N, C-alpha and C positions, 0 to 999 in steps of 0.2 A: 117717811117722816122727815128725814134729813134733807131730802130733795125739796120737799115742800117749804121748809124753812129757808133754804138757799134761794128758791124762787121768790119767796116773800121778801127777802132782803134785796134781791135785784129789783123787784117792783118798787120798794121803798126808795132805792137809789134813783130810779127813774122819776118818781114823784118829787124827790128832793131837787133834782136837776131842773124840772119844770117850775117848781115853786121858787127856786133861788132867784130867778129873773124878776119875780113880782114881790119879793119880800119887802123891799124898801118902799114900794108904792102903796101897799095896803096892809093895814093891821090884821085883817082876817087872814091874808096869805102868810103873814109872819107867824100868827098863832098856829096855822096849819103846818107850816114848816117845822116849828118846834115840836108839834105833836108827832109828826112823821119821824123826826130825829129820835124821839123817845121810843117810838115803836120799833125802829130799826135797832136801837141799842138793846132793847128787850129780846128781840129775835137773836141777836148775836150772843147774848148771855145764854139763851136756851141752847144754841148750837154748841157753845163751849161746854155746857153741862152735859150734853149728849156725848161729846168727844172725850171727856175726862173719864178716867178709869176710877170708878167708885171704890173698888176694893183697895187700890193703892192710896187713894185720898184718905180713907179711914185709917189705914196703918200709919200714914204720916201724922195724922192728928193724935194718935196714941203715943207715938215715940216723942220723947222730949227733944226739943231743939237746943242749939247752943245758946246760952244766955250771955248777953252783953252787959258789961259793967261800965260805969262811968269812966274808969281808968283806961278801958280799952279804946275809947275815943281819943285820948290824949297820947297814946303810944305812937300814932301815925303822925 
């Protein structure tokens, strides 16, 4: 699954390289370029989600973080 996502990202990068030349010439190419950029971003997020440790992320959400107050910004 991870290799498939990596291969898809590489394919999207190749598509972007080919479309980048034609972006300014055609509105259709510009729309395709934007679509491929979004698809690549989605694939990267999926890859990050696969790499993150779900158990650790759940524990981090349960533990309270340090709260910042307005006066903390003026101390520096």
